[in-house]
C-alpha atoms as an extended CHARMM CRD file, in Angstrom:
* protein
*
       271  EXT
         1         1  UNK       CA             87.1210000000      -75.2070000000       23.2630000000  PROA      1               0.0000000000
         2         2  UNK       CA             88.0120000000      -78.9140000000       23.3850000000  PROA      2               0.0000000000
         3         3  UNK       CA             84.3840000000      -79.9580000000       22.3390000000  PROA      3               0.0000000000
         4         4  UNK       CA             84.5200000000      -77.4000000000       19.1830000000  PROA      4               0.0000000000
         5         5  UNK       CA             87.1770000000      -78.6280000000       18.7970000000  PROA      5               0.0000000000
         6         6  UNK       CA             86.3160000000      -82.5870000000       18.9600000000  PROA      6               0.0000000000
         7         7  UNK       CA             82.8620000000      -81.1120000000       16.3960000000  PROA      7               0.0000000000
         8         8  UNK       CA             85.5010000000      -80.3710000000       13.3780000000  PROA      8               0.0000000000
         9         9  UNK       CA             86.9810000000      -82.7420000000       14.0390000000  PROA      9               0.0000000000
        10        10  UNK       CA             84.1150000000      -85.5290000000       13.3850000000  PROA      10              0.0000000000
        11        11  UNK       CA             82.6640000000      -83.2240000000       10.8390000000  PROA      11              0.0000000000
        12        12  UNK       CA             85.6800000000      -83.6140000000        9.1770000000  PROA      12              0.0000000000
        13        13  UNK       CA             86.0220000000      -87.7640000000        9.2350000000  PROA      13              0.0000000000
        14        14  UNK       CA             82.3850000000      -87.7480000000        8.5930000000  PROA      14              0.0000000000
        15        15  UNK       CA             82.5390000000      -85.6420000000        5.5530000000  PROA      15              0.0000000000
        16        16  UNK       CA             85.6580000000      -88.2380000000        4.3180000000  PROA      16              0.0000000000
        17        17  UNK       CA             83.2780000000      -91.0990000000        4.7110000000  PROA      17              0.0000000000
        18        18  UNK       CA             80.1840000000      -89.2650000000        2.8860000000  PROA      18              0.0000000000
        19        19  UNK       CA             82.6980000000      -88.7690000000        0.0540000000  PROA      19              0.0000000000
        20        20  UNK       CA             84.2260000000      -91.6000000000       -0.2640000000  PROA      20              0.0000000000
        21        21  UNK       CA             81.1450000000      -93.2720000000       -0.3310000000  PROA      21              0.0000000000
        22        22  UNK       CA             79.2200000000      -91.7230000000       -3.3140000000  PROA      22              0.0000000000
        23        23  UNK       CA             82.7590000000      -91.8390000000       -5.3130000000  PROA      23              0.0000000000
        24        24  UNK       CA             82.8230000000      -95.3910000000       -4.2880000000  PROA      24              0.0000000000
        25        25  UNK       CA             79.9180000000      -96.2970000000       -5.3830000000  PROA      25              0.0000000000
        26        26  UNK       CA             79.2910000000      -93.5900000000       -8.4890000000  PROA      26              0.0000000000
        27        27  UNK       CA             82.8840000000      -95.3100000000      -10.0230000000  PROA      27              0.0000000000
        28        28  UNK       CA             81.2390000000      -98.9280000000       -9.3750000000  PROA      28              0.0000000000
        29        29  UNK       CA             77.8720000000      -98.5270000000      -10.8620000000  PROA      29              0.0000000000
        30        30  UNK       CA             80.1350000000      -96.4660000000      -14.2480000000  PROA      30              0.0000000000
        31        31  UNK       CA             82.3150000000      -99.2900000000      -15.3890000000  PROA      31              0.0000000000
        32        32  UNK       CA             80.0530000000     -101.9380000000      -14.4760000000  PROA      32              0.0000000000
        33        33  UNK       CA             77.5050000000      -99.8880000000      -16.5870000000  PROA      33              0.0000000000
        34        34  UNK       CA             80.6350000000      -99.8710000000      -19.4990000000  PROA      34              0.0000000000
        35        35  UNK       CA             80.8680000000     -104.0570000000      -19.3080000000  PROA      35              0.0000000000
        36        36  UNK       CA             77.5330000000     -103.8020000000      -19.6580000000  PROA      36              0.0000000000
        37        37  UNK       CA             76.7680000000     -101.1960000000      -22.6140000000  PROA      37              0.0000000000
        38        38  UNK       CA             80.4270000000     -102.6200000000      -24.4140000000  PROA      38              0.0000000000
        39        39  UNK       CA             78.3270000000     -106.5020000000      -24.2710000000  PROA      39              0.0000000000
        40        40  UNK       CA             75.2350000000     -105.5090000000      -25.2450000000  PROA      40              0.0000000000
        41        41  UNK       CA             76.4370000000     -103.3010000000      -28.3930000000  PROA      41              0.0000000000
        42        42  UNK       CA             78.7760000000     -106.0910000000      -29.7410000000  PROA      42              0.0000000000
        43        43  UNK       CA             76.3870000000     -108.8660000000      -29.1690000000  PROA      43              0.0000000000
        44        44  UNK       CA             72.6580000000     -106.4240000000      -30.7710000000  PROA      44              0.0000000000
        45        45  UNK       CA             75.7280000000     -105.5950000000      -33.7650000000  PROA      45              0.0000000000
        46        46  UNK       CA             75.9760000000     -109.8780000000      -34.2470000000  PROA      46              0.0000000000
        47        47  UNK       CA             71.9870000000     -110.1600000000      -33.2570000000  PROA      47              0.0000000000
        48        48  UNK       CA             72.4490000000     -111.7750000000      -30.7320000000  PROA      48              0.0000000000
        49        49  UNK       CA             70.7170000000     -112.1940000000      -27.2950000000  PROA      49              0.0000000000
        50        50  UNK       CA             72.8590000000     -111.9780000000      -24.7340000000  PROA      50              0.0000000000
        51        51  UNK       CA             71.2580000000     -113.0290000000      -20.9220000000  PROA      51              0.0000000000
        52        52  UNK       CA             72.5750000000     -109.4760000000      -18.9320000000  PROA      52              0.0000000000
        53        53  UNK       CA             72.0660000000     -111.6860000000      -15.4610000000  PROA      53              0.0000000000
        54        54  UNK       CA             74.2620000000     -114.3670000000      -16.0060000000  PROA      54              0.0000000000
        55        55  UNK       CA             76.1010000000     -113.4710000000      -19.3740000000  PROA      55              0.0000000000
        56        56  UNK       CA             75.4460000000     -116.5710000000      -21.4720000000  PROA      56              0.0000000000
        57        57  UNK       CA             73.8170000000     -116.7810000000      -24.9400000000  PROA      57              0.0000000000
        58        58  UNK       CA             70.0460000000     -116.6580000000      -25.1420000000  PROA      58              0.0000000000
        59        59  UNK       CA             69.0120000000     -120.3460000000      -25.8730000000  PROA      59              0.0000000000
        60        60  UNK       CA             66.5580000000     -118.4530000000      -28.5690000000  PROA      60              0.0000000000
        61        61  UNK       CA             69.9660000000     -116.6500000000      -30.7940000000  PROA      61              0.0000000000
        62        62  UNK       CA             70.1100000000     -118.9710000000      -33.4400000000  PROA      62              0.0000000000
        63        63  UNK       CA             72.6640000000     -116.3740000000      -35.7010000000  PROA      63              0.0000000000
        64        64  UNK       CA             75.2680000000     -117.3030000000      -32.2770000000  PROA      64              0.0000000000
        65        65  UNK       CA             78.9700000000     -118.9830000000      -33.4070000000  PROA      65              0.0000000000
        66        66  UNK       CA             82.3060000000     -118.8110000000      -32.0200000000  PROA      66              0.0000000000
        67        67  UNK       CA             83.8260000000     -115.4830000000      -33.4180000000  PROA      67              0.0000000000
        68        68  UNK       CA             80.5400000000     -113.6880000000      -32.6690000000  PROA      68              0.0000000000
        69        69  UNK       CA             80.1790000000     -115.2510000000      -28.6100000000  PROA      69              0.0000000000
        70        70  UNK       CA             84.5230000000     -114.5470000000      -28.4750000000  PROA      70              0.0000000000
        71        71  UNK       CA             84.1380000000     -110.9800000000      -30.3170000000  PROA      71              0.0000000000
        72        72  UNK       CA             81.0330000000     -110.4080000000      -27.6730000000  PROA      72              0.0000000000
        73        73  UNK       CA             82.6280000000     -111.6330000000      -24.1000000000  PROA      73              0.0000000000
        74        74  UNK       CA             86.0680000000     -109.8490000000      -25.4250000000  PROA      74              0.0000000000
        75        75  UNK       CA             84.2310000000     -106.6130000000      -25.5040000000  PROA      75              0.0000000000
        76        76  UNK       CA             83.9200000000     -106.1300000000      -22.0710000000  PROA      76              0.0000000000
        77        77  UNK       CA             87.0480000000     -107.0620000000      -20.4960000000  PROA      77              0.0000000000
        78        78  UNK       CA             88.3300000000     -104.2740000000      -22.9920000000  PROA      78              0.0000000000
        79        79  UNK       CA             86.7730000000     -101.9340000000      -22.5470000000  PROA      79              0.0000000000
        80        80  UNK       CA             87.5470000000     -102.5950000000      -18.4380000000  PROA      80              0.0000000000
        81        81  UNK       CA             91.0280000000     -102.2110000000      -19.2540000000  PROA      81              0.0000000000
        82        82  UNK       CA             90.7270000000      -99.4300000000      -21.1790000000  PROA      82              0.0000000000
        83        83  UNK       CA             88.7650000000      -97.3810000000      -19.0580000000  PROA      83              0.0000000000
        84        84  UNK       CA             90.8590000000      -98.6090000000      -16.4250000000  PROA      84              0.0000000000
        85        85  UNK       CA             94.0460000000      -97.7320000000      -17.5690000000  PROA      85              0.0000000000
        86        86  UNK       CA             92.3490000000      -93.8030000000      -18.3630000000  PROA      86              0.0000000000
        87        87  UNK       CA             91.6830000000      -93.8550000000      -14.2300000000  PROA      87              0.0000000000
        88        88  UNK       CA             94.6860000000      -94.8540000000      -13.8570000000  PROA      88              0.0000000000
        89        89  UNK       CA             96.4840000000      -92.2210000000      -16.1930000000  PROA      89              0.0000000000
        90        90  UNK       CA             94.4410000000      -89.8500000000      -14.5420000000  PROA      90              0.0000000000
        91        91  UNK       CA             94.8810000000      -90.3030000000      -10.8610000000  PROA      91              0.0000000000
        92        92  UNK       CA             98.6540000000      -90.1110000000      -11.7310000000  PROA      92              0.0000000000
        93        93  UNK       CA             98.3730000000      -86.6260000000      -13.4920000000  PROA      93              0.0000000000
        94        94  UNK       CA             96.2820000000      -85.4030000000       -9.7070000000  PROA      94              0.0000000000
        95        95  UNK       CA             98.4490000000      -87.0220000000       -7.0910000000  PROA      95              0.0000000000
        96        96  UNK       CA            100.7660000000      -84.0000000000       -6.5450000000  PROA      96              0.0000000000
        97        97  UNK       CA             97.0820000000      -81.9480000000       -6.6340000000  PROA      97              0.0000000000
        98        98  UNK       CA             94.6110000000      -81.5600000000       -4.2600000000  PROA      98              0.0000000000
        99        99  UNK       CA             90.6940000000      -82.0960000000       -4.7100000000  PROA      99              0.0000000000
       100       100  UNK       CA             88.1510000000      -84.0740000000       -5.0710000000  PROA      100             0.0000000000
       101       101  UNK       CA             88.7710000000      -85.9660000000       -8.6390000000  PROA      101             0.0000000000
       102       102  UNK       CA             91.6620000000      -87.2910000000       -7.1840000000  PROA      102             0.0000000000
       103       103  UNK       CA             89.2740000000      -90.3680000000       -5.0210000000  PROA      103             0.0000000000
       104       104  UNK       CA             86.7330000000      -90.1740000000       -8.1050000000  PROA      104             0.0000000000
       105       105  UNK       CA             89.9160000000      -91.5840000000      -10.2760000000  PROA      105             0.0000000000
       106       106  UNK       CA             91.6580000000      -93.2430000000       -7.7240000000  PROA      106             0.0000000000
       107       107  UNK       CA             88.2330000000      -95.4850000000       -7.3270000000  PROA      107             0.0000000000
       108       108  UNK       CA             87.8410000000      -95.6930000000      -10.6410000000  PROA      108             0.0000000000
       109       109  UNK       CA             90.8540000000      -96.9770000000      -11.5330000000  PROA      109             0.0000000000
       110       110  UNK       CA             90.6580000000      -99.8100000000       -8.5110000000  PROA      110             0.0000000000
       111       111  UNK       CA             86.6160000000     -100.4400000000       -9.8360000000  PROA      111             0.0000000000
       112       112  UNK       CA             87.9780000000     -100.9430000000      -13.6150000000  PROA      112             0.0000000000
       113       113  UNK       CA             90.1610000000     -103.9880000000      -12.7330000000  PROA      113             0.0000000000
       114       114  UNK       CA             89.0660000000     -105.0970000000      -10.0050000000  PROA      114             0.0000000000
       115       115  UNK       CA             85.8210000000     -106.2880000000      -12.3190000000  PROA      115             0.0000000000
       116       116  UNK       CA             87.7420000000     -106.8460000000      -14.8890000000  PROA      116             0.0000000000
       117       117  UNK       CA             90.3750000000     -109.4270000000      -13.0420000000  PROA      117             0.0000000000
       118       118  UNK       CA             86.7360000000     -110.4410000000      -10.7140000000  PROA      118             0.0000000000
       119       119  UNK       CA             84.6750000000     -111.2110000000      -14.0230000000  PROA      119             0.0000000000
       120       120  UNK       CA             87.4320000000     -113.4710000000      -15.2360000000  PROA      120             0.0000000000
       121       121  UNK       CA             87.6460000000     -115.2100000000      -12.0510000000  PROA      121             0.0000000000
       122       122  UNK       CA             83.5640000000     -116.1030000000      -12.4390000000  PROA      122             0.0000000000
       123       123  UNK       CA             83.4550000000     -116.2930000000      -15.7680000000  PROA      123             0.0000000000
       124       124  UNK       CA             85.6570000000     -119.1700000000      -15.4650000000  PROA      124             0.0000000000
       125       125  UNK       CA             83.6150000000     -120.7060000000      -12.3060000000  PROA      125             0.0000000000
       126       126  UNK       CA             80.5240000000     -120.4660000000      -14.0370000000  PROA      126             0.0000000000
       127       127  UNK       CA             81.2930000000     -121.1920000000      -17.4220000000  PROA      127             0.0000000000
       128       128  UNK       CA             79.3350000000     -117.9060000000      -18.6080000000  PROA      128             0.0000000000
       129       129  UNK       CA             80.0770000000     -114.5380000000      -20.2490000000  PROA      129             0.0000000000
       130       130  UNK       CA             84.6130000000     -114.9220000000      -20.2380000000  PROA      130             0.0000000000
       131       131  UNK       CA             84.2040000000     -118.4440000000      -19.3720000000  PROA      131             0.0000000000
       132       132  UNK       CA             82.5860000000     -118.2650000000      -22.8800000000  PROA      132             0.0000000000
       133       133  UNK       CA             85.4930000000     -118.3320000000      -24.1410000000  PROA      133             0.0000000000
       134       134  UNK       CA             87.9140000000     -120.4600000000      -22.0170000000  PROA      134             0.0000000000
       135       135  UNK       CA             85.8180000000     -123.2240000000      -22.4450000000  PROA      135             0.0000000000
       136       136  UNK       CA             88.3070000000     -125.3870000000      -24.3310000000  PROA      136             0.0000000000
       137       137  UNK       CA             90.3740000000     -124.7770000000      -21.6200000000  PROA      137             0.0000000000
       138       138  UNK       CA             92.3880000000     -128.0340000000      -20.0110000000  PROA      138             0.0000000000
       139       139  UNK       CA             91.0400000000     -127.5280000000      -16.0680000000  PROA      139             0.0000000000
       140       140  UNK       CA             94.9990000000     -127.0350000000      -15.1050000000  PROA      140             0.0000000000
       141       141  UNK       CA             94.7560000000     -124.3350000000      -17.2130000000  PROA      141             0.0000000000
       142       142  UNK       CA             91.9430000000     -122.8200000000      -15.5860000000  PROA      142             0.0000000000
       143       143  UNK       CA             92.9270000000     -122.9590000000      -12.8570000000  PROA      143             0.0000000000
       144       144  UNK       CA             96.3010000000     -120.8850000000      -13.0160000000  PROA      144             0.0000000000
       145       145  UNK       CA             94.4590000000     -118.0150000000      -14.4460000000  PROA      145             0.0000000000
       146       146  UNK       CA             92.4090000000     -117.6740000000      -11.7600000000  PROA      146             0.0000000000
       147       147  UNK       CA             95.1650000000     -117.9260000000       -9.3060000000  PROA      147             0.0000000000
       148       148  UNK       CA             97.2200000000     -115.2850000000      -11.4970000000  PROA      148             0.0000000000
       149       149  UNK       CA             93.7030000000     -113.3610000000      -11.5240000000  PROA      149             0.0000000000
       150       150  UNK       CA             93.7120000000     -113.5500000000       -8.0320000000  PROA      150             0.0000000000
       151       151  UNK       CA             96.9710000000     -112.2770000000       -7.4480000000  PROA      151             0.0000000000
       152       152  UNK       CA             96.7640000000     -109.8150000000       -9.6400000000  PROA      152             0.0000000000
       153       153  UNK       CA             94.0600000000     -108.6010000000       -7.6570000000  PROA      153             0.0000000000
       154       154  UNK       CA             95.7090000000     -108.7740000000       -4.0380000000  PROA      154             0.0000000000
       155       155  UNK       CA             99.3530000000     -106.7290000000       -6.1010000000  PROA      155             0.0000000000
       156       156  UNK       CA             97.2010000000     -104.4330000000       -7.3410000000  PROA      156             0.0000000000
       157       157  UNK       CA             95.0270000000     -103.8780000000       -3.5490000000  PROA      157             0.0000000000
       158       158  UNK       CA             98.9870000000     -104.2740000000       -1.9310000000  PROA      158             0.0000000000
       159       159  UNK       CA            101.0040000000     -101.8840000000       -4.0620000000  PROA      159             0.0000000000
       160       160  UNK       CA             97.7000000000      -98.7620000000       -4.5670000000  PROA      160             0.0000000000
       161       161  UNK       CA             96.3850000000      -98.8800000000       -0.7700000000  PROA      161             0.0000000000
       162       162  UNK       CA             98.7320000000      -95.8220000000        0.0340000000  PROA      162             0.0000000000
       163       163  UNK       CA             97.2680000000      -93.8810000000       -2.0980000000  PROA      163             0.0000000000
       164       164  UNK       CA             94.0010000000      -93.3050000000        0.2910000000  PROA      164             0.0000000000
       165       165  UNK       CA             96.2160000000      -91.6680000000        2.3240000000  PROA      165             0.0000000000
       166       166  UNK       CA             97.3570000000      -88.5600000000       -0.2810000000  PROA      166             0.0000000000
       167       167  UNK       CA             93.2840000000      -88.3560000000       -0.9030000000  PROA      167             0.0000000000
       168       168  UNK       CA             93.2310000000      -87.5040000000        3.1500000000  PROA      168             0.0000000000
       169       169  UNK       CA             93.3170000000      -83.5470000000        3.1840000000  PROA      169             0.0000000000
       170       170  UNK       CA             93.5020000000      -83.5160000000        6.6260000000  PROA      170             0.0000000000
       171       171  UNK       CA             97.4390000000      -84.4840000000        8.1790000000  PROA      171             0.0000000000
       172       172  UNK       CA             95.7940000000      -85.8630000000       11.3580000000  PROA      172             0.0000000000
       173       173  UNK       CA             93.5140000000      -88.4200000000       10.0000000000  PROA      173             0.0000000000
       174       174  UNK       CA             96.8130000000      -90.5660000000       10.0330000000  PROA      174             0.0000000000
       175       175  UNK       CA             98.9800000000      -88.9670000000       12.8010000000  PROA      175             0.0000000000
       176       176  UNK       CA             99.2600000000      -92.8070000000       14.2970000000  PROA      176             0.0000000000
       177       177  UNK       CA             98.5860000000      -95.9200000000       14.0130000000  PROA      177             0.0000000000
       178       178  UNK       CA             95.0880000000      -95.8120000000       15.8010000000  PROA      178             0.0000000000
       179       179  UNK       CA             93.6240000000      -92.9710000000       13.1350000000  PROA      179             0.0000000000
       180       180  UNK       CA             95.2650000000      -94.6300000000       10.1750000000  PROA      180             0.0000000000
       181       181  UNK       CA             93.9950000000      -97.7800000000       10.9250000000  PROA      181             0.0000000000
       182       182  UNK       CA             90.5460000000      -95.6150000000       11.2470000000  PROA      182             0.0000000000
       183       183  UNK       CA             91.0340000000      -94.0050000000        8.7450000000  PROA      183             0.0000000000
       184       184  UNK       CA             91.0120000000      -96.8750000000        6.0700000000  PROA      184             0.0000000000
       185       185  UNK       CA             88.1120000000      -98.2630000000        7.8850000000  PROA      185             0.0000000000
       186       186  UNK       CA             85.9280000000      -95.7290000000        8.0820000000  PROA      186             0.0000000000
       187       187  UNK       CA             86.7110000000      -94.0120000000        4.5220000000  PROA      187             0.0000000000
       188       188  UNK       CA             88.0590000000      -97.0830000000        2.2350000000  PROA      188             0.0000000000
       189       189  UNK       CA             86.0800000000     -100.2310000000        3.9860000000  PROA      189             0.0000000000
       190       190  UNK       CA             82.7040000000      -98.5820000000        5.2120000000  PROA      190             0.0000000000
       191       191  UNK       CA             81.7670000000      -96.9460000000        1.7490000000  PROA      191             0.0000000000
       192       192  UNK       CA             82.9840000000     -100.0040000000        0.2030000000  PROA      192             0.0000000000
       193       193  UNK       CA             80.7030000000     -102.3610000000        2.0410000000  PROA      193             0.0000000000
       194       194  UNK       CA             77.3670000000      -99.2970000000        1.6190000000  PROA      194             0.0000000000
       195       195  UNK       CA             78.2320000000      -98.9620000000       -1.6950000000  PROA      195             0.0000000000
       196       196  UNK       CA             78.0160000000     -102.5930000000       -2.3710000000  PROA      196             0.0000000000
       197       197  UNK       CA             74.8960000000     -102.6730000000       -0.4890000000  PROA      197             0.0000000000
       198       198  UNK       CA             73.2710000000     -100.3430000000       -2.9680000000  PROA      198             0.0000000000
       199       199  UNK       CA             74.1680000000     -101.9910000000       -5.8150000000  PROA      199             0.0000000000
       200       200  UNK       CA             72.5150000000     -105.8260000000       -4.7410000000  PROA      200             0.0000000000
       201       201  UNK       CA             69.4910000000     -103.7270000000       -2.9360000000  PROA      201             0.0000000000
       202       202  UNK       CA             69.7380000000     -101.6950000000       -6.3990000000  PROA      202             0.0000000000
       203       203  UNK       CA             69.9470000000     -105.6420000000       -8.4890000000  PROA      203             0.0000000000
       204       204  UNK       CA             68.0250000000     -107.1610000000       -6.2280000000  PROA      204             0.0000000000
       205       205  UNK       CA             65.3880000000     -109.1350000000       -8.2550000000  PROA      205             0.0000000000
       206       206  UNK       CA             68.0050000000     -109.4200000000      -11.0710000000  PROA      206             0.0000000000
       207       207  UNK       CA             70.9870000000     -109.6960000000       -9.5890000000  PROA      207             0.0000000000
       208       208  UNK       CA             72.8080000000     -113.1130000000       -9.5080000000  PROA      208             0.0000000000
       209       209  UNK       CA             75.9680000000     -114.8720000000       -8.7030000000  PROA      209             0.0000000000
       210       210  UNK       CA             78.0380000000     -113.0600000000      -11.1950000000  PROA      210             0.0000000000
       211       211  UNK       CA             77.4630000000     -109.6270000000      -10.7340000000  PROA      211             0.0000000000
       212       212  UNK       CA             77.8040000000     -109.9900000000       -6.4750000000  PROA      212             0.0000000000
       213       213  UNK       CA             81.2310000000     -112.0080000000       -6.3270000000  PROA      213             0.0000000000
       214       214  UNK       CA             82.9860000000     -109.2520000000       -7.9140000000  PROA      214             0.0000000000
       215       215  UNK       CA             82.2200000000     -107.5150000000       -4.3000000000  PROA      215             0.0000000000
       216       216  UNK       CA             84.0280000000     -110.6840000000       -3.2080000000  PROA      216             0.0000000000
       217       217  UNK       CA             87.2060000000     -109.4520000000       -5.7300000000  PROA      217             0.0000000000
       218       218  UNK       CA             86.4980000000     -105.7040000000       -4.5680000000  PROA      218             0.0000000000
       219       219  UNK       CA             86.9080000000     -106.8100000000       -0.5280000000  PROA      219             0.0000000000
       220       220  UNK       CA             90.2050000000     -109.2000000000       -1.2840000000  PROA      220             0.0000000000
       221       221  UNK       CA             91.7170000000     -105.9260000000       -3.5800000000  PROA      221             0.0000000000
       222       222  UNK       CA             90.5710000000     -103.6970000000       -0.4240000000  PROA      222             0.0000000000
       223       223  UNK       CA             92.3460000000     -106.1560000000        2.4580000000  PROA      223             0.0000000000
       224       224  UNK       CA             95.7890000000     -104.9080000000        2.2490000000  PROA      224             0.0000000000
       225       225  UNK       CA             95.1970000000     -100.8280000000        2.9610000000  PROA      225             0.0000000000
       226       226  UNK       CA             94.4630000000     -102.7810000000        6.5640000000  PROA      226             0.0000000000
       227       227  UNK       CA             97.6970000000     -103.4620000000        7.3690000000  PROA      227             0.0000000000
       228       228  UNK       CA             98.8050000000     -100.4230000000        8.5880000000  PROA      228             0.0000000000
       229       229  UNK       CA            101.6030000000      -98.3770000000        6.7140000000  PROA      229             0.0000000000
       230       230  UNK       CA            104.8250000000      -97.2050000000        9.4070000000  PROA      230             0.0000000000
       231       231  UNK       CA            106.0380000000      -95.0220000000        7.5360000000  PROA      231             0.0000000000
       232       232  UNK       CA            103.5600000000      -92.0900000000        5.7570000000  PROA      232             0.0000000000
       233       233  UNK       CA            107.1290000000      -89.0610000000        6.1220000000  PROA      233             0.0000000000
       234       234  UNK       CA            107.1750000000      -89.3320000000        2.5390000000  PROA      234             0.0000000000
       235       235  UNK       CA            102.9160000000      -88.8690000000        1.9510000000  PROA      235             0.0000000000
       236       236  UNK       CA            102.3710000000      -85.8920000000        1.1550000000  PROA      236             0.0000000000
       237       237  UNK       CA             98.7760000000      -84.3350000000        2.0510000000  PROA      237             0.0000000000
       238       238  UNK       CA             97.8600000000      -81.0820000000        0.1580000000  PROA      238             0.0000000000
       239       239  UNK       CA             95.9250000000      -79.0320000000        2.1390000000  PROA      239             0.0000000000
       240       240  UNK       CA             92.3370000000      -76.9700000000        1.0610000000  PROA      240             0.0000000000
       241       241  UNK       CA             92.5020000000      -74.1320000000        0.7000000000  PROA      241             0.0000000000
       242       242  UNK       CA             88.5680000000      -74.0030000000        1.3680000000  PROA      242             0.0000000000
       243       243  UNK       CA             86.5080000000      -76.0520000000        3.8700000000  PROA      243             0.0000000000
       244       244  UNK       CA             86.1190000000      -79.2170000000        3.1120000000  PROA      244             0.0000000000
       245       245  UNK       CA             82.1150000000      -80.5640000000        2.3940000000  PROA      245             0.0000000000
       246       246  UNK       CA             80.0840000000      -82.8690000000        1.1050000000  PROA      246             0.0000000000
       247       247  UNK       CA             80.2390000000      -83.2620000000       -2.6730000000  PROA      247             0.0000000000
       248       248  UNK       CA             76.5240000000      -83.1760000000       -3.3660000000  PROA      248             0.0000000000
       249       249  UNK       CA             76.6260000000      -82.5240000000       -6.8050000000  PROA      249             0.0000000000
       250       250  UNK       CA             78.2210000000      -86.2890000000       -6.9090000000  PROA      250             0.0000000000
       251       251  UNK       CA             75.5030000000      -87.1050000000       -4.8650000000  PROA      251             0.0000000000
       252       252  UNK       CA             72.9850000000      -85.5320000000       -7.6240000000  PROA      252             0.0000000000
       253       253  UNK       CA             75.2930000000      -87.7090000000      -10.2530000000  PROA      253             0.0000000000
       254       254  UNK       CA             74.5260000000      -90.8820000000       -8.6260000000  PROA      254             0.0000000000
       255       255  UNK       CA             70.9300000000      -90.6850000000       -7.8380000000  PROA      255             0.0000000000
       256       256  UNK       CA             70.3190000000      -90.2280000000      -11.6080000000  PROA      256             0.0000000000
       257       257  UNK       CA             72.8240000000      -92.2670000000      -12.9030000000  PROA      257             0.0000000000
       258       258  UNK       CA             70.9250000000      -95.2450000000      -10.3830000000  PROA      258             0.0000000000
       259       259  UNK       CA             67.3040000000      -94.2410000000      -11.5550000000  PROA      259             0.0000000000
       260       260  UNK       CA             68.1500000000      -94.4010000000      -15.3890000000  PROA      260             0.0000000000
       261       261  UNK       CA             70.5250000000      -97.7820000000      -15.0890000000  PROA      261             0.0000000000
       262       262  UNK       CA             67.4960000000      -99.8240000000      -13.0840000000  PROA      262             0.0000000000
       263       263  UNK       CA             64.5910000000      -98.1070000000      -15.5840000000  PROA      263             0.0000000000
       264       264  UNK       CA             67.1490000000      -98.9620000000      -18.6030000000  PROA      264             0.0000000000
       265       265  UNK       CA             67.9970000000     -102.7120000000      -16.8010000000  PROA      265             0.0000000000
       266       266  UNK       CA             64.3270000000     -103.3700000000      -16.2180000000  PROA      266             0.0000000000
       267       267  UNK       CA             64.4070000000     -102.4010000000      -20.1900000000  PROA      267             0.0000000000
       268       268  UNK       CA             66.4290000000     -104.9980000000      -21.2760000000  PROA      268             0.0000000000
       269       269  UNK       CA             65.5490000000     -107.7160000000      -19.0840000000  PROA      269             0.0000000000
       270       270  UNK       CA             61.8630000000     -107.3990000000      -20.8140000000  PROA      270             0.0000000000
       271       271  UNK       CA             63.1450000000     -107.1720000000      -24.3990000000  PROA      271             0.0000000000
C-alpha cells in the first residue's frame, strides 16, 4: 500500500514538472516571437533592415532615420506590455478556478514583463534594441533606468511567487516547508532551466548575448520564490475533478511552434 501511494505521489510531481516545463517554454517562445514580429512588421513598413541577432539597424538601410528607428524599437516593448497585461488579466480571472490555463497565463504574464524590462536593461547596456532610442540619455539617467527596471523585475517576482502555489492540484505539494521548497525547485526553477536550455539550443547558431541575457533577468525574477512562504492557510487549492495528466496537446503545439520558428528565423537571417 505504501509503495502504491508513493508511486501516486511521485507521478503527481512528475506530471506537474512536465506541465510547467512545457508551459514555461511555450509562453516564452510566444512572447519572444510576438516581440520579433512587432519589430519586423514596423521595420518592413518603413523599409528598414533590422539585424535580429542583436537588434540593430543594418548598415545598408539607407531609409532609416530617427523617427523610424524610434517607432521600430518602441513597437517591441509596446507589444510586450500589451501581451503582459492581457496575460495578467486572464490570470486574475482564473485565480479561483481550476485548469491548466491558470499556469499558462501566469507563465505568460511573467515572461512578457520579464522580456519587456530585461530587453530594456540589455538594450541600454549594449546600445541596441531599445538602446537605439536612449543613446542620447546621460549615463546617470541610463543607470537609473536600468536600476529601476531591475527593481521592478524583483518586485514582480516577489509579489507573484505565491501564485505558483495556487496552481498546484495537490495540497500535499505545500504541506510543509521542505515540500514547498521542493515544489519551487521542481515546478518553477527546473522548468525555467530546461526551457532556457531549449531556447539556447534552438538559437545556438544565430543567438547573441542580447537574446540569452534576458534569461538571466528571468532567473532574477524567479529567485524570490525560493524564500519560504510561512503562511499558506489562505491559499486555496482547487482540486481537479479528473486525474491530472501531462498536457500532450500543449507539448505538440510547442514542438510545432519551435519548428516553425526555426524555419522562419533561418529565412529572416538569409534575406
